[in-house]
C-alpha positions in Angstrom: 15.7 32.2 -12.0 17.7 31.6 -15.3 19.3 27.7 -16.3 22.5 28.6 -14.9 21.1 29.1 -11.1 18.9 26.4 -11.4 21.6 23.9 -12.6 23.6 25.2 -9.4 21.1 24.9 -7.1 20.4 21.2 -8.0 23.9 20.4 -8.1 24.2 21.8 -4.3 21.4 19.8 -3.2 22.5 17.0 -5.1 25.9 17.6 -2.7 23.9 17.7 0.2 22.0 14.7 -0.2 23.3 11.6 1.6 24.3 8.4 -0.1 21.6 7.1 2.5 18.8 9.0 1.2 19.3 8.3 -2.1 19.3 4.4 -0.9 15.8 5.3 1.2 14.4 6.7 -2.1 14.6 3.4 -4.2 13.6 1.0 -1.3 10.4 3.5 -0.6 9.9 3.4 -4.5 9.9 -0.4 -4.5 7.9 -0.7 -0.9 5.1 1.3 -2.9 4.7 -0.4 -5.5 4.3 -3.2 -3.4 1.9 -2.5 -1.2 -1.9 -1.7 -1.2 -1.7 1.5 1.0 1.3 3.6 -0.1 0.2 6.2 2.9 1.0 3.8 5.5 4.5 3.7 4.5 7.3 5.0 6.5 11.0 4.5 6.3 13.4 4.9 9.4 16.9 5.5 8.0 19.6 5.3 10.6 23.4 6.2 9.5 25.9 4.3 11.9 29.7 3.7 12.1 29.2 0.8 10.2 27.0 1.6 7.6 22.9 2.5 7.1 20.3 0.9 8.5 16.5 1.5 6.7 13.3 0.2 8.7 10.0 0.0 6.8 7.3 0.4 8.3 3.8 -0.5 6.7 0.4 -1.7 7.3 -0.1 -4.9 9.0 -1.8 -6.2 5.9 1.0 -5.6 3.7 3.8 -6.9 5.4 3.3 -10.2 4.0 3.7 -8.4 0.4 6.6 -6.8 1.3 8.4 -9.8 2.6 7.2 -12.5 -0.1 6.8 -15.8 -0.1 9.6 -17.5 1.9 10.9 -14.0 2.1 11.4 -13.7 -1.4 10.3 -9.6 -2.0 12.8 -8.5 1.1 15.9 -10.5 0.0 15.5 -8.9 -3.6 14.6 -5.6 -2.1 17.6 -6.4 0.1 20.3 -7.3 -2.8 19.0 -4.0 -4.6 19.7 -1.5 -1.4 23.3 -3.2 -1.2 23.9 -3.1 -4.8 23.6 0.7 -4.6 25.1 1.1 -1.5 28.3 -0.5 -2.5 28.2 2.4 -5.3 27.7 5.4 -3.6 30.4 4.0 -0.8 28.1 2.6 2.3 26.9 -1.0 3.7 23.0 -1.5 4.5 20.4 -3.0 6.0 16.9 -3.4 5.4 14.6 -4.4 8.0 10.3 -5.0 7.9 8.6 -3.9 11.1 5.3 -4.8 9.9 
């Protein structure tokens, strides 16, 4: 495959990707950096009329690391996700299921 074909394919893949996918990728990257068991991390992304809901599931021992002391970690994750959401035109809610 030549360079022009690859660039066109990459552009088409980016066009098909939902804004919520980009936000979920960012949230997953941050969460995986915080937890001990990265394999137990999964995100459930639900696109709704009023925005996107991202639910984080992780090992019970890692839920506290994602939430942080006094909820500081999850507040920071929500702030970053909402900032990217505004940039791509979507409101975002992030919840930890544990």
